[in-house]
N, C-alpha and C positions, 0 to 999 in steps of 0.2 A: 308788404307785397305778398300775395299768395304764391306759394311754390307751384311750379308746373310739374305735375306727376306724369303727364304724358309727353315725355321728351322724344322728339323725332330724331335727334342726333345724339351720337355717342362719342366719348373721347377716342382719339386716334382716327376718327373718320374724316375723310376729305369732304369739304362742302364748297359751294360757290356762293360768295357774297357779291351781290351785283356791282358795287362800286370798286371792288378790288380783285375779283376773280377767284381762283382756286386757293383755298387755305385748308389747314388741318386743325381740327378741334383738339386743343392740348388738354383742356380740363373743363369741368363744370364747377364753378366756385360760387361762394356767397360773398358778395362785396357790400361794403357800406357806401351808399351813395346818397348824399344830402340827408343823412340821418335815417335812411331806410335800408333794410336788408334787401339785397337784390340778388337773385340767382342769375348767373351769366355763363354763357359759353365763352371760353377764351380761345379765340381763333388765331392761329399763327400763320403769317404769310412769309415763309422762309426767304424767298427771293427778294422781297422788299424789306426784310428785317423789321417786320412790324407785327404787333399783336393788337387784336381788337377784342373788346368785351361786348358781347351782344346779349341783352337780356333774354332769358329763355322764353319768356312769355311774349316777346316781340319778334323773335327770330323769323317766323314765316311772314309777319307783317312787313318787315324790312326787305323781304325777298330772298333771304338765305334759303338755299335749297341743296338737295343732295346732288351728286354728280349726275350728268346726263346718262341715259342708257346707251348701250352700243347702237341701238336703232337711231337715236337722235344724232349720235356722232356720224353715222352713215348718211343721214339726211343732211347734216351740215356739210359734209364733204361733197354730197351731190349738189348742194346749193353753190359750192365753189365752182363747179363745172359749168354752171349756167352762164348766160351772157350778161355782162356787166350792165346794170341799169344806171345810166348817167342822166341825172335830171338836169334841166337847163336853168334851175333856180340859182340865185346868187350863192357864192361859195359860203358866206356866213350862215345862210339858212341851211344849206346842205351839211355843213360842219356841225351845226347844232343837232340836226337829225342823226348824223353818224354818232355823235357823242352820246345821245340818248339811247341809241341802239346798243352801243358798247356797254353803257352803265345799266342797261336793263337786265343783264345777266342771262338773257335768252341766247342760247348758242346759235340758233338759226339766224337771228338778227345780226349777231356778231359775224357769222360767216358771210352774210350779205354785204357787210361793210368791207370785209377783206376782199371779196369778189369785186365790188364796185371800185375800190381804190387800188387794186393790184395793177402794176405797170410792168409790161415786158421790156426787155432791153431796147427794142426798136421804137418804143413809144416815148412821148415827150416826158421831160423831167417833172417830178412831183414837187409841189411847193413844200416848204418846211412844215406848215400846219397839216397838209395832206399826208405827208410822210409820218408825222407824229400820230395821227389818228390811225393810219394803216398799221403801224408797228404796235400800237396799243391793242387793236383788234386782233392782230395776228398772234400776239403774245397770249391773250386771253384764250383764243381758240386752241393754240398748240398746248398750253398748260392743261386745259381740260381734256383734250384728246390723249395726252400723255398720262394723266391721272386715271382716266377710264380704262385705258389699255394696259396700265401698269408698266409703261415704258418710260425711258428718260425723254426729256424735252427735245433733245437733238433729233432723235428718231421721229418723234411726232412732227417736228418742224420739217424734216425731209419729206414725210408723207404728205403734208399739206402743200409743200412746194411742188411736189410731183403732180398733185392734182391740179394746181394752178397752172403749171407749165404745160400739162397735157391738154388743157382746154385751148391753149394758143395754137397747138399743132394742128 
């Protein structure tokens, strides 16, 4: 396999992998895979206690990207303030759409899922699957907000929660 000389990512840099959220590149290594030498980014997802090897020549193809800019973070927070768009489709179809948005890695799409699935205390109870999707989207959103702002996740979670509760007021 040819080596990629134009690497977009560097060790110790935070990146977003669509299916797993925010991770940190630990190293760039050469690994033997099926008899081929392959250059890979080793991405660590500390919270999930997981390491992922992403071939350097496929990183952008699989959707790995740098953290969002502060402008995109602001746009995502603005999306949270909007009115929830509840579609009248069957839950299985909506759940599939929400899952796709979460795994797209697109922060704005993830913010839309959080906005649409957020429930205030006075609203009806969420189903188990609805809550699972909401929490997955919320975690992805807060992790990226925290990583971009250089804060811990609790502060980012408070900020997101404030935005969500302010729209209800």
